[in-house]
Steps between C-alpha positions, in 0.01 A plus 500: 500500500319568822665673795241394754406151613200476728558133597644601836203731568257225399680266735513720811141621460356161413378659178284758681429752225408785737832471686698468178325810362580691821869403489528593132341841566736557793798416280380735224457778760848447647700507177494879435612566859780241484617632162485864607690436822767290328562769239504772766746317728720405206515862385569623855760222548315382812597142437394347832150640448507368143585157639211515746254575220651218292445266794132597531446482125667157487225345712230649279651383172569150636132461595411578137736226383767740374786294637777628271421860588479403867852359485617814321354715779678280756830573322421871508413481869821312587705743292358799688570335835859413403561821303592300190396514135382861518542525122231231454230658719347703218469184286320320783257790547439524126433126475257523791314788337481334157399152614246629750330722244451193278396291803235758594354473149498119525331514841239748379415247228472228767262720699282543191490122449393456863202724437 
């Protein structure tokens, strides 16, 4: 099973390999920061900040075709805004971390195929 789907990227870039490569590299660079901030804000119980990071991360994962995770981040974001589901926040952060680490590996393979 693949977590990423580059169809959307292919579509919006018109298949321009250089642009796709750039967007993939940007995504790979962003993931450690997103993950670190989510874990930090979760631990510090700064839930509004956690929601803001989830919102930013959502755009990035959606571009890489990770729609299910994007919807999950939207739920996390809405929960932090409404102050609901606090007990689920750690699960959302953990899912983000796990799926993105696999996605990064998939994308690194894609980069190798691109040459």
